[in-house]
N, C-alpha and C positions, 0 to 999 in steps of 0.2 A: 853276738850271742849264738851259741851253738844250736844246731837244729834241734836237739833233743830238748834243750831249754825252751825253744819256741813251741815245740809240741806239747810239753807240760803246761805252758802258758795258755795254749789254745784249748787244752782239755779243761783247765781249771775255769777258763772264761766261757766256755761254750755249753756248760752244764750248771744247773743251779746248785747241785750237790755232788761233790766229787770225793771219793774215798780211795786213796792210794793204800793198798793193803797186800798182805801176804795171802795169796789164795783168792778165792771168790767167795761171795755171800753164801752160796750153797755149800762150799767146801773151804772154809777158812783154814790156812795153814799155820796159824798161830793164835794163841789165847787172846792176845790183845786185839787182833783183827776180828775174831769172833765177837768179842764183847762190844767193840765199836759198832759192828753191824747190827747186833741185837739192840743196842741202845737207839741207833738211828731208826730201825724199823718200829720199835716201841713208841718213838716220838712221832711216828707218822711219815716217814720218808717213803714216798712212792716213786720219786724221780731220782733214785740213787744211782749215780754212775760210778762204777768201780773200775780200777786198774790193778791188775795183779802184778806186783812189782817183782815176783819171782819169774814171771815169764817176760819181763821187760828189763833186762840188766842195766841198760842204759838209763832208763828212768830211775831205777833203784839207786844207781851211782850218782845221778845228777839232781834228783829231787831235793835232797838236804841242801844243795847249793842254792836251789831256786827258793826254797822256803825258809832257809836258815833254821830248820828243825831236824835233828839228827836221827830220829827214830821213825818207825812205821807202827801202826797206820798214821796216815795224816789226812785230816778232814778239812775240806775247803767248802765253804758255803757262800754263794754269790761272789766267787773270785777271791775271797779272803781266807787265809789260813785260820782255822779255829784251834787246831792242835791235835794231840794224840789221843790214845784210848782213855787215859785217866781224866783229861779235860772234857772229852765227849761224854763220859759216864757222869761226871759231876754236873755237867749242864743238863743232862737227862734227868738226874735226880731232882734237880731244882725246878725243872719244868721249863727252863730257858731254851733247851734244845728243840722242843716241840714249837715253841714260838717262832725260833729262828727258821726252822723247816717250813713252817706254815707260811711265813713270809717269803721264803725263797721259791716255793712252789706256786705262788700266786701268779707269777708272770705268764 
């Protein structure tokens, strides 16, 4: 396994909620990343760890291999890929995202 895949794995496993996104929560660089951050904040995510894939070209190139998910943003909760913007927003609307986040932040 390459060192970049090991780094992705370490990031995903060492934080309860990880969002690989374009830009930062304060300055999202795409609409999908912006909507995902808004959904997470609305669902109560206080321990949100983000990685800006625009500043990390190796992660941007290798994350789809790691997760088997082709697009950004990518949300991981408790080490598990949840999905991209659409899935994150659907989970938020159903109330499921808030439950998942509350569970992840208990630790």
